[in-house]
N, C-alpha and C positions, 0 to 999 in steps of 0.2 A: 074405819083409821086407815090412809095409807103409808102413812110413816111414825115412826117413837123411836125416841134417841134415847136409850140411857146413860148417867155415869155412878161408878162406884167407886169409891173412895176409899185410902184406909192406909197403911203401913206395908212395907215388906215384912210380910209373916203373916199376914191376916188372909192371905189366899185371893188378892182381887184375881189375879188373874184366871183361877178355876172360876170365882164368882160371876165374872164377864162370860165365863164359858157356858154356863150357866143358865144366867139369863139367854144367851144369846138361843141355847136348844130348845128354853122355853118358848121362845118368839117366832122357833122356825117349827113348832108343832101347831104355831095358828098358821103357818102358810107362809111367813113372811121369809123373804131375801135375806142374810145380813151380813154385815163387816163390822169388826171389833177391832178396833185398834188397843193392843195395851203401854203405857207410859210405865218406864221405871227407874229410879238410880240404879248404878254400880253397889248396893249396898245390900248385904242379907236381911237385917233386922233394920227397921225403923223406915228413914226416909216419907218422899211422898207417892205412892202408885198407887195410878188408878185407869181402868177401865170403861171404853166409851164404845155401848154395844148398837150399830145406828140398822134400824130393822123397815124394813121398805117391801112394796110391794111388787117394784121392780128391782132388779139385777144391779148392785152397787158396788162401792170402790172407794167409798172417803168417807170420812165421819164431817158433820156439821160442828158448827161454834158451839149452838145454843141446844139445850139435852131439854127433852120434856118431864123426868124424872131424874130427881139426884138423890143417892143414897149413899150417905154416910156416915162412915164408922168411926169418925172423929170427929173435932171441930175445926181441922188442918181442912178438911176436905169442905167444910164449907163454906170458909175463909177464901180460899185458892178459885175455887168454882165459881162464887156469887153473878161472877159477869155473864155466864153461861145461862143463867136461871132468866125465863119467860114469865109474865102476869101470871098465866094460867101452868105453870112447873109445880109438877108435885112432888114434895122434900119428903125423904123418910129417911130417918137417922135413930143412932144407938144412944139413946136417952141417960143411957148410964158413961157415956161419954163425953155428951155433948149436954153439959150442965143447962144451959139457959135453955130455959123453949124457946123454939124454933118459930117465931108467929107466922100466922097465913093460914086460912079456910083447907089449906092443901098439902099441911105439912102433918106429920102421923110420925110422935116417937114410940119405939119400940124398945122395952127395958131389955135387951140382948145379956146382958152381962149375969142379971138376976135370972132369969129364962135359964140359962146353961147352968148356973150353979143350982137350980132349983131341980134339973135334969138329971145333974149329975153330968154334963155333958164334957166334953175339948172345946178348950178354945177354939177350935179351928172352926167349931161346927157354927158360931156366930153368924159362917157366910149361909147355912141353911135356912138360921132363923129369920136373917133380914129378909134372904129371898125369899120366904113363905111370905112375907107383908107386900112384896113386890106383886106378886102373883093376887094378893088381895083389894091391892090398891087398883091394880087395873084390869082388872076382874076376869084374870083367867083362873080358871076351877080349879080347884086343888085334884080333881086327879091326873091333871095335865102335870101338874107339880111333882106330883107322886111315881109318876110313870119317870117322869124323869130323873129323879134323884134315884129311883130304883135298878134302871140301866146302867148310871153314870158314878153313884156310888156303890160298889161291892163291899165295902168295909161299915159296921156297924152301922149299916142302913136302918133298922128299926128307929138306934136312937137321934136317926138323922131326921129321920121324920117324923117322930114326935116332937123334936124342937122343931121344924119348919111349921107346922101346924098349928104348935104356940103363936109363932109368927103371925102367922096367916089370920088367926083368929082373933090378933091384938091390934090387927090395920082396920081400915076402912078404905072401902072402894071408891074411887074419885075419877075413873075412866076406864071403859072398855077396850081393850087390846081383842076384839073378835076376830073368830077365826076366817081366813080368805079361805078364796076357793081353791086356789093354787095347792097341790103336794107338799108336803117339808120335803126338803133336800140336805144331804149331808151338808156336815160343817167340818171344814179340814186348815189349817195354816199354810202359807207356802211352803213354810219346810216339808209338813207332811205329804205335802203333793210333789214338793221334788221326790221325796223317798219312793213314792210309788210311784209316779211315772221312771224312775230308773228301773226299779224291781220288773214294770210293765214289759219294760224293752233288754231283761236279762239280765240285771244287775248280779253277780258272785259275789262281790268282795267289797264290803266299803270299811275305811281306814278313816280315822280321824283323831285329833287330838282336843280337847271342847275348847269353843271360840265364841264367845257371844258373837253375832246373834244364828251363827249355823250349830250352835250345841244341838239345839233339838233334832235335827237331823240324826246324830250318834244315837240320841237316845230312840228316833223311831224305828232305825235299823234295829238296835237290838232287841224292839219289844219282838218287832215282825221275822227277827234273825230264824228263829225255826220251823215258820210257818213256812217260810220260802227259800228256807236252805240257803242262807247269805252268812257269809265268813264276813263277821264283825268285828274289828281290833281298834283298840284305844293302846300304839304303844307312846313312849317317852317324849317324843319332840315332833314338831311341821316337816324335821328333816327326817324322821322315822317312817314318817306318813305315807308322804308320796312317793321314794325309793321303795317301800313296800309293795305298794300300790303297782307302784313299775313291773314288780317283782311279781305279783301276781299277773298283771298283762301280758309278761315274757312266757309266761308258762300256758297263757291261753283262756283264763278266766278274766271275764269285767268286770274291772274296778273301778271304783271312784273315790274324790276325797272330799272333804267340807276344810271349812276354815273362815275368815275372815284375813282382814288388811295386812295386820302384822303375822300371822301366821302364813302367808303365800309371800310376805317376805324372803321369809327362809324356805321357801319351796322353790325359789328360781333358779337354782342351778340347775336342781335337776327335771324342772321345766325345759329347760336347754339338753339336757338328756335325753329328754323325751320325744325332740323336736328331732335330734341328730340321731339318736337310734329308732326313731319313728314307732315309738311304742304309742298304744292308742290309750286314752286318762280321760275321764270324767274330771274335773275340777269344780266343784262348789265354792263359788265365792260371793260370801253373802256380806256387803257393805255396811261400815256404821263411819260415825263421824271420826273423821283423822285433822291432821296427822299423830304418828306415832300413837300410844292407847289411845288419846282425842279423850271421846264420850262412849263409851265401848258398849252401852245401851241402847244407844240414838240410831239416827239414820243420820245417810249420806247418800249422793251420789257421784262419790269425788277419787274413785278409783279407775276410771272406765279409761283413761288413759295409761294407768299402771299394767292391767291388764292384757290390752291391746300391744302394747311393746317390752313385757317384761323378757328376761332372758338375752341372754347374748345370743349373736348371728341371728341370719334370716332360716323361721322357718314355720309354713302353714297354723295356722292355728283357728279355732270357730270358738267365737263370744255369742251367747245369745241371750238376751234380756226380758223374762218373764214379768206381765206388770199386774198380775193376780195369780190366785193359786192356779186355775185355772191353763191362764200360759205355764205357768210353773209346769204341770203335772206332763201335757201336751210338749214341750218342749224338752222337757228332762230327757226322756225317752226320746225324741227325735237328737238328741245331742250324742247320745250314749252310742245309737246306732251308727251316726254320720263320724263319730271318734273312731270307730272301728271300721266301717268304712275305707274312709283313709288315712289310717292310721297317722292320728292326730292327737295334740289335747284339745279338749273340748271345755269351754267355758260357762256355766251358766254362773251369769252376774246377775244376783240376786241382790237385797239391800232389807235393811230391819227391817220395814214396813211391806213388802210381800211376805220375807220369810216367816216374822209374828202376828201376824195380824190370820184371822180368823176370816171364812170366805165361804159363802151355801154356794154347792157345788152343784151344776147341770147333773140328774139322775143316769142319763145317758154318756156320762163322761169316756168313763173307761174304755169303751169300746173306737173313740175315736183316737185314742193313743198309739204309737206304730211297736206292734211288738216286736220280738227280737228278729231280726236280719243278720244273714250270715255274713261273715266279712269271705274275702276272696283268700281260700284255701289253697295250696300245695295239693297237685295231684298226684304228690308221690313218685314220678317220673325224673330218674336219672340223679344229680348230684343236686342236693339246696344251696339254691343261694338267698337269703333273709331279702338283698335289698337285687335280686334280678327288676330289668328294666320294663317297662312294658308302656302299652301305649296313652295312661291315664295319669301315670307316676306312680301307683301304688301296686307294690310285690305282696306276688303269693305270701299269705302265711303256712309256719310250719310250729307247732309245740315240741319240747321236748317231755319223756325222750322221742328217740326216731333211730328206729336201727339203724347202723350204718352213716349217719351225718352230723353233721354238725351243726345248730344253728345258733349262729354268734350273732349277737347285738356288738353293738362300739359306738362309744360317746369321742372316737374319734374319727377325722376323715377316712373314708374308709372305703373300697370298692362293693362290688355287687354280694360279693362271699363274707364281706364285713371285716375284712383283713384289712389292716390297718397302715394307710399307704398317704405319704404328702404329694403324690406327683399331679401334677397340674393338670392335666386334661381330666383326668377322675374327676380329679375336684370340682373341676368347671362340671362334670355329667351328673354330678350326685346332687349340686344345686342348682343344676337345671331339673334334675329330678323330683326333686319338694317343691321348686315352683309351680312343675306341672300340677302336683296334687291338689297345690289353690288354686291353678286354674280352675282342674276338672271339679271341687270342692263348691266351686263360686258356681258353677256351671248348673251343679244338680240344686242348690240353694234355689235357683228361679222357680223349680217346680215347690214351692213351699210358700206360705206367706210369710214371709219375711219382712213387710211393711204391712200394717192392719188402720184401715180406714175407717172413720166413727163420726158421727156428726152429720152437718151439715155436706153433702159430695160436693156441691158445685161453688162452698162460699169462697169466697172471694180471699178474707182473712183464714190463717190454719196456724193453729195451736201443733209442734211436733212436741215429741216427747219420748220420751223411755222410762223402763222401769216402773214403779210406785204409781207414778202419776199416772197412768192409767184413769184410771178410776175418777180422779179429781177431774183431768181433762177431758175426759169424756161428758162427764156430767154436765159441763158449766160450757162445752161446743154445745151441746145439746138444747141444753136452754139459753143460749144466746145465740142459733143459728151459724155458729162456725164448724168448719172443717176443722177435724181434727186428727195426726197423722202419728201412731206409735211405729217404733225402730223396736221388732223384736229382733232380730239377728245385727248385730254391730261389725261384727266382721266374720266375712270377708263382708266390706260393705255393700250394701243392694243397692248398685247408681243406677242402675235400671228402671227398677221397680219404685225406688226414689222420687224420680222423675213421673213416673207414671200419673203417679196419686198426689204427689205437686201441680200437675197440671193445669194452669188456669190460675192460681193463689197469686196474689197483687201483694201483702203480705204477711211474712211467715215469721212466728214468733215461738223460738224456742222456751220451754216449761223445764227447770233442770232443778235438783237436789244439790250445787253445788255452786263455789262462788267467780267461776271461770267459764262457767259455758263448754264444759268439754266435748258433749254432744256437737252441740255447734260447732263446736271448732273440727270436728271429724268431717263434718259435710264440707263447711269450707275449703276444705282439702280437696274436696269431689266436686268441686262449683257450684256445690247447693249451698246459700246465703243465708241467713236470718238476719231478717231486719228489727231485731227485736228479743232481748232475753228476758225472763220472767227465772228470776235465780232465787232462793230459799234457802242455807245454809246454817241454822240454826239446830239443828237437829230433829226440828222435828217435821212435821210432814204440811205440806200443802192440805189446805177445809177448801171448799167450794166458795168461800166469801172471799180468805186469802185471796184466791186467783181471781174472781171476778172482782173485788177492788183494784187490783193490778191493769186488770185490762179497763178500768172504765178512767183511772188515773193517766194510759197511754191511750184515750180514745178511741179502743178497740171492740 
C-alpha cells in the first residue's frame, strides 16, 4: 500500500488531536511518511473536532479530501464526513454513540462505552479502545500498538493497554497496512520544530503570552527548559512579553517571543524600539484567520503586509516563512543567528497549518541546522560606543556590566554613544547606518536558499507560493508537470534569486490563503507579475483536489 488516509472525529474533550497523533505514530512504525491536519473550533467542550492523518511512502505536506478509513466517536462525524468516503472505505464507530447500525461489509461497530464501563476506565481512554480496533482493521499487529502506547502514554499504561486490546479483539481485519522498507522517522509539529530550531541556535530565553496557534511553542519550551537551560516566562500581556525579551537581549541573552496577529498588534511599539535601539530579537508570528479575533483556531496568510510594514519609521528586519516542519527547524535557527549578527528583529512568519500540523522529519535533520554563531563583540579597547559606525552598519556589542563603561541603548534619535540628539547630520548618519545593515543582511542572504524550486524545473507554467501551501503546490506541480517556486524569505525581498528561478516561465500563478494576493502584490512591487491568482480564504487549507480543480478551470 503506497498511501492511506484516516479521519478521526468527535467532540472537543474526546482527545481527537492525541488520537490522530497516535494513529500517525502507528503508521510511522510501518515506515510511512506522515502529514496530520487537526481541525477544531474555539471551544473547550463540544463542537466538532477531527484529525486527518495521511500516510504515504513519499514525503507529503497536504491531506486528500477522500479517506480510506473513518473513525467516528459520534454520529455527527459520520454525517459531516460522508462525502469523503469511497466505495471501499472502512468505517469504525462507537456503537454506544451511533445507535443506528452503519450498513456495509467494511463497517465495524465497537461498544466503546460498554468496554470502558466493564474495565472501569476513564472516558478519555475511548481513544485507546477505538485505536486498538483501527490496528486490527488495518492489519497492524498488536505488538506495534503495545509499543506505541507504552512509549507515549506513561500514565495508567496497563489499563490503556487492556482497553486497547478489547477494541482490537472486537474488530475485524479489512485491509493490511504492511511495513514498508523505509525506517521510521520522528514526527513533530511545526511549533515543536520552531522551538528546536531556536534552541539549536542557542536560544536562552523564551517569553510569550498564550495565543492560538502559537501557544504550543510556550508549552514545548517549558517542557524542555530544564534540559536546555532556558528561561521560559509567561508575563501578564503581550506588551510585557516583547519588552521583557528585549531586556534579555540587552543583557546578552538570545531571546524570542511567540504570538499571533492580535498579540502582535500590541507589540508593534516595542518592535520600533528594537529597530531604533538595534536590539536583536526573534518574533514567531503564527497567522490565523482575521481581522480582529476572527477565527482563532483556523488558518490564513493575511498578515504578510502587516509584518513587513509594522512599526513606525524605517528600520531593517528579516521575515522568513517556513512551509513545513523541516523548513521551520532550519529557518528558526538561521533567523536567530541572523537577528544577532545584524542586530535586527527577525520574524518567523508561520500559519496554523505549519505550526499545528504533524510532519515526518528526516532523521539527519539536526545536523543541517545552524549552530549558534557568535555576534560581533566589542574588543574591550577604549570607550565603548554602542552605535559605533562600521563598514556594514553593524556595531560591536557589549553587555552590562562592564567596569568603567556605560552601555546605553536609546529609543530616541541618538549618536554613536547612545546619547539622545536631534541634530540633523547625526540623524541622517544613523538612518544611513540602519539602511547599510539592511543591505548587508540582503547580501548575506544570497548565500541561503531564500527561494526553493520544485516540480518540473523547466516548466512553462509555474505555481508561486509561500508558507503551508508548500505541500499542496509541490504535490500538484509534480503530478501535472508544472514548475513550483516557494518563497522562503519574504523580506528583504530576494529579487535576484526570484528572477533566476522564474526564468523561462510563461504563465505565473500565485497560490495564497488570503483574499487579496499579498505575496503577489509584494512581487509586483519588484517587477514580478503574477498572471493569475488562486486564493482560498475560508480558514481551511487547500487540498490537492481544490488546487487541481482551480487549475483545470483556468486551463493550466
